[in-house]
BABA-952385 format. One record per atom (N, C-alpha, C, O): residue in one letter; atom name; x, y, z negated. Coordinates in Angstrom, 3 decimals, always signed. Example, Ala and Ser with C-alpha at 12.3 -4.5 7.8 and 13.67 -1.06 7.14 Angstrom:
<tikols>
+---+----+----------+----------+----------+
| r |  a |       xx |       yy |       zz |
+---+----+----------+----------+----------+
| a |  N |  +13.190 |   -5.690 |   -7.800 |
| a | CA |  +12.300 |   -4.500 |   -7.800 |
| a |  C |  +13.200 |   -3.300 |   -7.800 |
| a |  O |  +14.236 |   -3.319 |   -8.465 |
| s |  N |  +12.850 |   -2.250 |   -7.080 |
| s | CA |  +13.670 |   -1.060 |   -7.140 |
| s |  C |  +12.900 |   +0.030 |   -7.870 |
| s |  O |  +13.409 |   +1.138 |   -8.039 |
+---+----+----------+----------+----------+
</tikols>
This chain:
<tikols>
+---+----+----------+----------+----------+
| r |  a |       xx |       yy |       zz |
+---+----+----------+----------+----------+
| m |  N | +110.812 | +211.819 |  -11.491 |
| m | CA | +110.574 | +210.098 |  -11.043 |
| m |  C | +110.706 | +209.698 |   -9.938 |
| m |  O | +110.417 | +210.351 |   -8.935 |
| v |  N | +111.246 | +208.355 |   -9.947 |
| v | CA | +111.187 | +208.027 |   -8.330 |
| v |  C | +110.199 | +206.989 |   -7.951 |
| v |  O | +109.551 | +206.261 |   -8.703 |
| i |  N | +110.193 | +207.059 |   -6.269 |
| i | CA | +109.504 | +206.248 |   -5.985 |
| i |  C | +109.600 | +205.622 |   -4.631 |
| i |  O | +110.063 | +206.488 |   -3.889 |
| e |  N | +109.412 | +204.686 |   -4.063 |
| e | CA | +109.889 | +203.745 |   -3.305 |
| e |  C | +108.657 | +203.672 |   -2.781 |
| e |  O | +107.647 | +203.410 |   -3.434 |
| i |  N | +108.704 | +203.950 |   -1.332 |
| i | CA | +107.782 | +203.559 |   -0.187 |
| i |  C | +108.276 | +202.355 |   +0.706 |
| i |  O | +109.404 | +202.037 |   +1.082 |
| k |  N | +107.036 | +201.800 |   +0.910 |
| k | CA | +107.720 | +200.449 |   +1.558 |
| k |  C | +106.606 | +200.240 |   +2.415 |
| k |  O | +105.463 | +200.263 |   +1.960 |
| r |  N | +106.973 | +199.922 |   +4.296 |
| r | CA | +106.480 | +199.865 |   +5.466 |
| r |  C | +105.582 | +198.188 |   +5.557 |
| r |  O | +106.035 | +197.124 |   +5.136 |
| y |  N | +104.558 | +198.353 |   +6.068 |
| y | CA | +104.185 | +197.135 |   +6.416 |
| y |  C | +103.496 | +196.758 |   +7.892 |
| y |  O | +103.093 | +195.701 |   +8.376 |
| r |  N | +103.564 | +198.288 |   +8.422 |
| r | CA | +102.473 | +198.017 |   +9.336 |
| r |  C | +102.580 | +199.178 |  +10.379 |
| r |  O | +101.891 | +200.153 |  +10.077 |
| y |  N | +103.328 | +199.294 |  +11.597 |
| y | CA | +103.148 | +200.618 |  +12.386 |
| y |  C | +102.181 | +200.167 |  +13.852 |
| y |  O | +101.926 | +199.173 |  +14.532 |
| s |  N | +101.892 | +201.534 |  +13.789 |
| s | CA | +100.476 | +201.324 |  +14.927 |
| s |  C | +100.127 | +203.158 |  +15.254 |
| s |  O | +100.146 | +204.165 |  +14.547 |
| p |  N |  +99.814 | +202.869 |  +16.747 |
| p | CA |  +99.185 | +204.332 |  +17.361 |
| p |  C |  +98.384 | +205.234 |  +15.879 |
| p |  O |  +98.454 | +206.452 |  +15.713 |
| y |  N |  +97.872 | +204.537 |  +15.221 |
| y | CA |  +97.053 | +205.396 |  +14.332 |
| y |  C |  +97.814 | +205.671 |  +12.478 |
| y |  O |  +97.522 | +206.119 |  +11.369 |
| g |  N |  +98.870 | +205.047 |  +13.215 |
| g | CA |  +99.309 | +205.601 |  +11.315 |
| g |  C | +100.252 | +204.258 |  +10.986 |
| g |  O |  +99.988 | +203.067 |  +11.149 |
| v |  N | +101.641 | +205.009 |  +10.378 |
| v | CA | +102.471 | +203.865 |   +9.424 |
| v |  C | +101.754 | +203.506 |   +8.240 |
| v |  O | +101.679 | +204.516 |   +7.541 |
| d |  N | +101.311 | +202.737 |   +7.808 |
| d | CA | +100.526 | +201.833 |   +6.620 |
| d |  C | +102.101 | +200.987 |   +5.854 |
| d |  O | +103.013 | +200.251 |   +6.230 |
| g |  N | +101.489 | +201.913 |   +4.166 |
| g | CA | +102.498 | +201.386 |   +3.518 |
| g |  C | +101.952 | +201.233 |   +1.924 |
| g |  O | +100.798 | +201.180 |   +1.499 |
| m |  N | +103.139 | +201.188 |   +1.274 |
| m | CA | +102.840 | +200.938 |   +0.106 |
| m |  C | +103.392 | +202.244 |   -1.105 |
| m |  O | +104.026 | +202.913 |   -0.289 |
| v |  N | +103.529 | +202.849 |   -2.155 |
| v | CA | +103.977 | +203.605 |   -2.927 |
| v |  C | +104.295 | +202.278 |   -4.152 |
| v |  O | +103.645 | +201.245 |   -4.313 |
| i |  N | +105.436 | +202.723 |   -4.846 |
| i | CA | +105.875 | +201.593 |   -5.621 |
| i |  C | +106.696 | +202.670 |   -6.608 |
| i |  O | +107.459 | +203.608 |   -6.376 |
| i |  N | +106.199 | +202.113 |   -7.723 |
| i | CA | +107.178 | +202.654 |   -8.712 |
| i |  C | +107.137 | +201.775 |   -9.857 |
| i |  O | +106.087 | +201.317 |  -10.309 |
| n |  N | +108.468 | +201.508 |  -10.395 |
| n | CA | +109.333 | +200.739 |  -11.357 |
| n |  C | +108.918 | +199.421 |  -11.296 |
| n |  O | +108.537 | +198.697 |  -12.216 |
| g |  N | +109.076 | +199.093 |   -9.656 |
| g | CA | +109.029 | +197.544 |   -9.419 |
| g |  C | +107.302 | +197.215 |   -8.947 |
| g |  O | +107.065 | +196.266 |   -8.198 |
| r |  N | +106.372 | +197.950 |   -9.384 |
| r | CA | +105.017 | +197.846 |   -9.102 |
| r |  C | +103.993 | +199.045 |   -8.424 |
| r |  O | +103.812 | +200.249 |   -8.604 |
| t |  N | +103.468 | +198.037 |   -7.586 |
| t | CA | +102.441 | +198.977 |   -6.539 |
| t |  C | +101.382 | +199.402 |   -6.570 |
| t |  O | +100.378 | +198.699 |   -6.682 |
| i |  N | +101.386 | +200.790 |   -6.466 |
| i | CA | +100.823 | +202.172 |   -7.259 |
| i |  C |  +99.268 | +201.830 |   -6.557 |
| i |  O |  +98.142 | +201.690 |   -7.035 |
| c |  N |  +99.875 | +201.772 |   -5.077 |
| c | CA |  +98.253 | +202.191 |   -3.678 |
| c |  C |  +99.153 | +202.521 |   -3.018 |
| c |  O | +100.301 | +202.874 |   -3.284 |
| a |  N |  +98.198 | +202.310 |   -1.455 |
| a | CA |  +98.305 | +202.232 |   -0.483 |
| a |  C |  +98.883 | +203.487 |   +0.419 |
| a |  O |  +98.422 | +204.623 |   +0.312 |
| s |  N |  +99.572 | +203.260 |   +1.000 |
| s | CA |  +99.862 | +204.862 |   +1.804 |
| s |  C |  +99.261 | +204.988 |   +3.263 |
| s |  O |  +98.444 | +204.219 |   +3.770 |
| v |  N |  +99.840 | +206.134 |   +3.849 |
| v | CA |  +99.406 | +206.479 |   +5.667 |
| v |  C | +100.063 | +207.430 |   +6.053 |
| v |  O |  +99.779 | +208.512 |   +5.537 |
| e |  N | +100.995 | +207.403 |   +6.925 |
| e | CA | +101.752 | +208.508 |   +7.274 |
| e |  C | +101.211 | +208.778 |   +8.757 |
| e |  O | +100.441 | +207.954 |   +9.251 |
| h |  N | +101.655 | +210.082 |   +9.586 |
| h | CA | +101.841 | +210.345 |  +10.550 |
| h |  C | +102.554 | +208.911 |  +11.720 |
| h |  O | +103.617 | +208.338 |  +11.478 |
| p |  N | +102.115 | +208.758 |  +12.314 |
| p | CA | +102.523 | +207.835 |  +13.714 |
| p |  C | +103.978 | +208.191 |  +14.107 |
| p |  O | +104.795 | +207.516 |  +14.733 |
| h |  N | +104.053 | +209.040 |  +13.742 |
| h | CA | +105.453 | +209.782 |  +15.144 |
| h |  C | +105.895 | +210.872 |  +14.034 |
| h |  O | +106.716 | +211.674 |  +14.480 |
| n |  N | +105.485 | +211.098 |  +12.525 |
| n | CA | +106.393 | +211.873 |  +11.641 |
| n |  C | +106.137 | +211.663 |  +10.343 |
| n |  O | +105.621 | +212.310 |   +9.431 |
| y |  N | +106.735 | +210.351 |  +10.508 |
| y | CA | +107.224 | +209.721 |   +8.649 |
| y |  C | +108.297 | +209.895 |   +8.440 |
| y |  O | +109.068 | +210.471 |   +9.208 |
| l |  N | +108.645 | +209.322 |   +7.091 |
| l | CA | +109.786 | +209.160 |   +6.301 |
| l |  C | +110.279 | +207.917 |   +6.192 |
| l |  O | +109.609 | +206.892 |   +6.066 |
| p |  N | +111.660 | +208.021 |   +6.247 |
| p | CA | +112.226 | +206.542 |   +6.598 |
| p |  C | +111.713 | +205.645 |   +4.958 |
| p |  O | +111.709 | +206.187 |   +3.852 |
| a |  N | +111.357 | +204.314 |   +5.225 |
| a | CA | +111.271 | +203.471 |   +3.963 |
| a |  C | +112.308 | +203.568 |   +2.955 |
| a |  O | +113.436 | +203.530 |   +3.445 |
| g |  N | +112.267 | +203.676 |   +1.761 |
| g | CA | +113.373 | +203.795 |   +0.757 |
| g |  C | +113.025 | +204.406 |   -0.473 |
| g |  O | +111.823 | +204.359 |   -0.737 |
| c |  N | +113.865 | +205.043 |   -1.408 |
| c | CA | +113.409 | +205.371 |   -2.202 |
| c |  C | +113.703 | +207.245 |   -2.374 |
| c |  O | +114.629 | +207.852 |   -1.835 |
| y |  N | +112.888 | +207.704 |   -3.051 |
| y | CA | +112.508 | +209.109 |   -3.198 |
| y |  C | +112.518 | +209.337 |   -4.488 |
| y |  O | +112.140 | +208.465 |   -5.270 |
| p |  N | +112.977 | +210.611 |   -4.929 |
| p | CA | +113.195 | +211.275 |   -6.154 |
| p |  C | +111.486 | +212.198 |   -6.003 |
| p |  O | +111.203 | +212.547 |   -4.857 |
| v |  N | +110.306 | +212.591 |   -7.292 |
| v | CA | +109.896 | +213.327 |   -6.765 |
| v |  C | +109.300 | +214.331 |   -7.792 |
| v |  O | +108.928 | +213.820 |   -8.849 |
| t |  N | +109.151 | +215.635 |   -7.664 |
| t | CA | +109.229 | +216.412 |   -8.451 |
| t |  C | +107.379 | +217.066 |   -8.083 |
| t |  O | +106.552 | +216.727 |   -7.237 |
| l |  N | +107.357 | +218.125 |   -9.213 |
| l | CA | +105.717 | +218.500 |   -9.275 |
| l |  C | +106.152 | +220.098 |   -9.017 |
| l |  O | +106.761 | +220.815 |   -9.810 |
| s |  N | +105.607 | +220.494 |   -7.522 |
| s | CA | +106.005 | +222.082 |   -7.047 |
| s |  C | +103.961 | +222.712 |   -6.591 |
| s |  O | +102.843 | +222.198 |   -6.534 |
| t |  N | +104.503 | +223.856 |   -6.417 |
| t | CA | +103.007 | +224.468 |   -5.988 |
| t |  C | +102.585 | +224.237 |   -4.695 |
| t |  O | +103.744 | +224.382 |   -4.305 |
| d |  N | +102.206 | +224.093 |   -4.049 |
| d | CA | +101.494 | +224.103 |   -2.500 |
| d |  C | +100.528 | +225.749 |   -2.543 |
| d |  O |  +99.736 | +226.170 |   -3.385 |
| k |  N | +100.765 | +226.038 |   -1.932 |
| k | CA | +100.504 | +227.414 |   -1.959 |
| k |  C |  +99.028 | +227.096 |   -1.351 |
| k |  O |  +97.990 | +227.108 |   -2.013 |
| a |  N |  +99.115 | +226.864 |   -0.223 |
| a | CA |  +97.405 | +226.611 |   +1.196 |
| a |  C |  +96.997 | +226.063 |   -0.150 |
| a |  O |  +96.571 | +226.834 |   -1.010 |
| l |  N |  +97.134 | +224.445 |   -0.426 |
| l | CA |  +95.975 | +224.061 |   -1.943 |
| l |  C |  +95.859 | +225.230 |   -3.080 |
| l |  O |  +94.789 | +225.561 |   -3.590 |
| r |  N |  +96.915 | +225.706 |   -3.344 |
| r | CA |  +96.780 | +226.589 |   -4.643 |
| r |  C |  +96.512 | +225.246 |   -5.617 |
| r |  O |  +95.344 | +224.956 |   -5.875 |
| r |  N |  +97.383 | +224.599 |   -6.042 |
| r | CA |  +97.487 | +223.417 |   -6.735 |
| r |  C |  +99.385 | +222.355 |   -6.756 |
| r |  O | +100.208 | +222.143 |   -5.865 |
| r |  N |  +99.340 | +222.032 |   -8.019 |
| r | CA | +100.721 | +221.410 |   -8.214 |
| r |  C | +100.509 | +220.048 |   -7.162 |
| r |  O |  +99.676 | +219.156 |   -7.001 |
| m |  N | +101.446 | +220.361 |   -6.730 |
| m | CA | +101.351 | +218.681 |   -5.423 |
| m |  C | +102.762 | +217.384 |   -5.420 |
| m |  O | +103.681 | +217.682 |   -4.657 |
| p |  N | +102.872 | +216.517 |   -5.929 |
| p | CA | +104.378 | +215.481 |   -5.745 |
| p |  C | +104.570 | +216.161 |   -4.983 |
| p |  O | +103.774 | +216.751 |   -4.252 |
| t |  N | +106.467 | +216.223 |   -5.055 |
| t | CA | +106.526 | +217.044 |   -3.456 |
| t |  C | +108.258 | +215.849 |   -3.551 |
| t |  O | +109.041 | +215.653 |   -4.481 |
| l |  N | +108.223 | +215.351 |   -2.202 |
| l | CA | +109.591 | +215.111 |   -1.790 |
| l |  C | +111.101 | +215.807 |   -1.601 |
| l |  O | +110.630 | +216.715 |   -0.915 |
| p |  N | +111.909 | +215.992 |   -1.623 |
| p | CA | +113.152 | +216.655 |   -1.683 |
| p |  C | +113.222 | +217.339 |   -0.306 |
| p |  O | +113.724 | +218.456 |   -0.178 |
| q |  N | +112.696 | +216.629 |   +0.735 |
| q | CA | +112.780 | +217.636 |   +1.840 |
| q |  C | +111.522 | +217.943 |   +2.518 |
| q |  O | +111.282 | +217.904 |   +3.724 |
| g |  N | +110.659 | +218.298 |   +1.410 |
| g | CA | +109.408 | +219.256 |   +1.070 |
| g |  C | +108.504 | +218.005 |   +2.152 |
| g |  O | +108.101 | +218.425 |   +3.237 |
| a |  N | +108.385 | +217.332 |   +1.985 |
| a | CA | +107.047 | +216.596 |   +2.224 |
| a |  C | +106.668 | +216.231 |   +0.858 |
| a |  O | +107.515 | +216.101 |   -0.025 |
| t |  N | +104.785 | +215.976 |   +0.569 |
| t | CA | +104.076 | +216.450 |   -0.219 |
| t |  C | +103.427 | +214.765 |   +0.268 |
| t |  O | +103.435 | +214.108 |   +1.309 |
| i |  N | +102.742 | +214.501 |   -1.563 |
| i | CA | +102.178 | +213.183 |   -2.069 |
| i |  C | +100.614 | +213.780 |   -2.036 |
| i |  O | +100.278 | +214.212 |   -3.138 |
| r |  N |  +99.504 | +213.900 |   -0.909 |
| r | CA |  +98.317 | +214.063 |   -1.065 |
| r |  C |  +97.170 | +212.978 |   -1.192 |
| r |  O |  +97.272 | +211.776 |   -0.947 |
| a |  N |  +95.861 | +213.796 |   -1.708 |
| a | CA |  +94.941 | +213.074 |   -1.091 |
| a |  C |  +94.515 | +212.977 |   +1.056 |
| a |  O |  +95.497 | +213.128 |   +1.782 |
| g |  N |  +93.509 | +212.806 |   +1.559 |
| g | CA |  +92.872 | +212.874 |   +2.416 |
| g |  C |  +92.810 | +212.208 |   +2.870 |
| g |  O |  +93.000 | +211.137 |   +2.292 |
| n |  N |  +92.406 | +212.195 |   +4.700 |
| n | CA |  +91.200 | +211.554 |   +5.215 |
| n |  C |  +91.832 | +210.566 |   +6.477 |
| n |  O |  +91.339 | +209.464 |   +6.718 |
| g |  N |  +93.339 | +211.292 |   +7.469 |
| g | CA |  +93.864 | +210.459 |   +8.274 |
| g |  C |  +95.373 | +210.899 |   +8.380 |
| g |  O |  +95.836 | +211.782 |   +7.658 |
| a |  N |  +95.883 | +210.432 |   +9.038 |
| a | CA |  +97.665 | +210.854 |   +9.465 |
| a |  C |  +97.503 | +211.408 |  +10.239 |
| a |  O |  +98.382 | +212.266 |  +10.308 |
| f |  N |  +96.602 | +211.501 |  +11.244 |
| f | CA |  +96.941 | +213.047 |  +12.037 |
| f |  C |  +97.054 | +214.618 |  +11.664 |
| f |  O |  +97.653 | +215.427 |  +12.372 |
| t |  N |  +96.359 | +214.953 |  +10.390 |
| t | CA |  +96.362 | +216.005 |   +9.829 |
| t |  C |  +97.619 | +216.200 |   +8.670 |
| t |  O |  +97.710 | +217.184 |   +7.936 |
| l |  N |  +98.316 | +215.344 |   +8.675 |
| l | CA |  +99.667 | +215.126 |   +8.262 |
| l |  C | +100.831 | +216.098 |   +8.833 |
| l |  O | +101.203 | +215.892 |   +9.988 |
| r |  N | +101.407 | +217.113 |   +8.113 |
| r | CA | +102.467 | +217.592 |   +8.574 |
| r |  C | +103.717 | +217.396 |   +7.594 |
| r |  O | +103.860 | +217.375 |   +6.372 |
| y |  N | +104.582 | +217.259 |   +8.742 |
| y | CA | +106.274 | +217.414 |   +7.657 |
| y |  C | +106.715 | +216.165 |   +6.870 |
| y |  O | +107.524 | +216.154 |   +5.943 |
| g |  N | +106.090 | +215.173 |   +7.358 |
| g | CA | +106.355 | +213.761 |   +6.660 |
| g |  C | +105.526 | +213.203 |   +5.579 |
| g |  O | +105.482 | +212.077 |   +5.084 |
| s |  N | +104.759 | +214.495 |   +5.302 |
| s | CA | +103.934 | +213.921 |   +4.191 |
| s |  C | +102.772 | +212.580 |   +4.279 |
| s |  O | +102.360 | +212.046 |   +5.308 |
| i |  N | +102.440 | +212.278 |   +2.975 |
| i | CA | +101.802 | +210.924 |   +2.661 |
| i |  C | +100.201 | +211.051 |   +1.930 |
| i |  O |  +99.690 | +211.858 |   +1.154 |
| i |  N |  +99.821 | +210.049 |   +2.485 |
| i | CA |  +98.234 | +210.284 |   +2.368 |
| i |  C |  +98.646 | +209.055 |   +1.491 |
| i |  O |  +99.532 | +208.223 |   +1.688 |
| v |  N |  +97.674 | +209.190 |   +0.378 |
| v | CA |  +97.463 | +207.764 |   -0.268 |
| v |  C |  +95.956 | +207.139 |   -0.721 |
| v |  O |  +95.027 | +207.863 |   -0.361 |
| g |  N |  +95.689 | +206.317 |   -1.213 |
| g | CA |  +94.188 | +205.545 |   -1.115 |
| g |  C |  +94.740 | +204.069 |   -0.929 |
| g |  O |  +95.848 | +203.532 |   -0.926 |
| r |  N |  +93.391 | +203.672 |   -0.772 |
| r | CA |  +93.633 | +201.846 |   -0.510 |
| r |  C |  +93.152 | +202.005 |   +0.752 |
| r |  O |  +92.468 | +202.925 |   +1.199 |
| q |  N |  +93.835 | +200.404 |   +1.633 |
| q | CA |  +94.294 | +200.634 |   +3.169 |
| q |  C |  +92.719 | +200.168 |   +2.692 |
| q |  O |  +92.148 | +199.891 |   +1.637 |
| h |  N |  +92.312 | +200.278 |   +4.471 |
| h | CA |  +91.443 | +200.260 |   +4.819 |
| h |  C |  +91.306 | +199.375 |   +6.276 |
| h |  O |  +91.077 | +198.168 |   +6.356 |
| i |  N |  +91.451 | +200.036 |   +7.053 |
| i | CA |  +92.165 | +199.222 |   +8.278 |
| i |  C |  +93.246 | +200.535 |   +8.815 |
| i |  O |  +93.356 | +201.588 |   +8.187 |
| p |  N |  +93.961 | +200.236 |  +10.037 |
| p | CA |  +95.143 | +200.420 |  +10.198 |
| p |  C |  +94.902 | +202.032 |  +10.648 |
| p |  O |  +94.111 | +202.275 |  +11.560 |
| g |  N |  +95.631 | +203.127 |   +9.955 |
| g | CA |  +95.890 | +204.013 |   +9.568 |
| g |  C |  +94.792 | +204.914 |   +8.759 |
| g |  O |  +94.707 | +206.115 |   +9.012 |
| v |  N |  +94.087 | +204.397 |   +7.934 |
| v | CA |  +92.932 | +204.899 |   +7.536 |
| v |  C |  +93.188 | +204.664 |   +5.748 |
| v |  O |  +94.119 | +203.873 |   +5.598 |
| v |  N |  +92.756 | +205.020 |   +4.736 |
| v | CA |  +92.991 | +204.987 |   +3.544 |
| v |  C |  +91.374 | +205.463 |   +2.948 |
| v |  O |  +90.898 | +206.571 |   +3.197 |
| i |  N |  +90.534 | +204.219 |   +1.986 |
| i | CA |  +89.868 | +205.150 |   +1.038 |
| i |  C |  +89.850 | +205.276 |   -0.024 |
| i |  O |  +90.802 | +204.754 |   -0.604 |
| r |  N |  +89.250 | +205.698 |   -0.531 |
| r | CA |  +89.518 | +206.384 |   -2.446 |
| r |  C |  +90.478 | +207.439 |   -2.501 |
| r |  O |  +91.117 | +207.322 |   -3.546 |
| s |  N |  +90.805 | +208.286 |   -1.918 |
| s | CA |  +92.112 | +208.735 |   -1.225 |
| s |  C |  +92.223 | +209.806 |   -2.451 |
| s |  O |  +93.284 | +210.241 |   -2.899 |
| g |  N |  +90.821 | +210.164 |   -2.934 |
| g | CA |  +91.208 | +211.267 |   -4.158 |
| g |  C |  +91.399 | +210.369 |   -5.887 |
| g |  O |  +92.212 | +210.712 |   -6.745 |
| e |  N |  +90.512 | +209.324 |   -5.995 |
| e | CA |  +90.784 | +208.802 |   -7.093 |
| e |  C |  +92.194 | +208.398 |   -7.391 |
| e |  O |  +92.757 | +208.718 |   -8.439 |
| e |  N |  +92.957 | +207.425 |   -6.092 |
| e | CA |  +94.387 | +207.020 |   -5.655 |
| e |  C |  +95.243 | +208.303 |   -6.164 |
| e |  O |  +96.155 | +207.990 |   -6.930 |
| f |  N |  +95.130 | +209.602 |   -5.900 |
| f | CA |  +96.124 | +210.577 |   -5.464 |
| f |  C |  +95.715 | +211.068 |   -7.248 |
| f |  O |  +96.620 | +211.309 |   -8.048 |
| e |  N |  +94.429 | +211.136 |   -7.578 |
| e | CA |  +94.939 | +211.496 |   -9.090 |
| e |  C |  +95.249 | +210.977 |  -10.109 |
| e |  O |  +95.356 | +211.549 |  -11.194 |
| r |  N |  +95.519 | +209.273 |   -9.777 |
| r | CA |  +95.767 | +207.804 |  -10.835 |
| r |  C |  +96.772 | +208.228 |  -11.016 |
| r |  O |  +97.307 | +208.466 |  -12.098 |
| l |  N |  +97.382 | +208.467 |   -9.389 |
| l | CA |  +99.729 | +208.689 |   -9.097 |
| l |  C |  +99.606 | +209.952 |   -9.441 |
| l |  O | +100.697 | +210.130 |   -9.983 |
| f |  N |  +99.029 | +210.992 |   -9.511 |
| f | CA |  +99.857 | +212.540 |  -10.269 |
| f |  C |  +99.567 | +212.655 |  -11.776 |
| f |  O | +100.073 | +213.579 |  -12.413 |
| e |  N |  +98.768 | +211.748 |  -12.364 |
| e | CA |  +98.434 | +211.479 |  -14.181 |
| e |  C | +100.181 | +210.936 |  -14.424 |
| e |  O | +101.085 | +211.495 |  -15.044 |
| r |  N | +100.175 | +209.896 |  -13.810 |
| r | CA | +101.856 | +209.074 |  -13.690 |
| r |  C | +103.100 | +209.767 |  -13.475 |
| r |  O | +104.171 | +209.696 |  -14.079 |
| i |  N | +102.623 | +210.653 |  -12.195 |
| i | CA | +104.316 | +211.533 |  -12.266 |
| i |  C | +104.215 | +212.622 |  -13.304 |
| i |  O | +105.186 | +213.341 |  -13.541 |
+---+----+----------+----------+----------+
</tikols>
């Protein structure tokens, strides 16, 4: 599967964007303000995250798509998905992650 990541706000609190699949916006995203992936299209595979002991959507660079509370907990360009709340913060992250995971 291929996802598209678009950006619409860069702030000291995070990089806000959206995840798009087949031309439809699926959910909001937030990334670390200094360690984020460039906007564009990325192939996604499922691989096992040893720390979480769970299969996670993974991009070729090793970044994962995950549920979370804020961008400052991320490493390696990973992406938190959810519903946009305020700059750098998404809400209902777990729900949106599970929806996205089912699609993948």
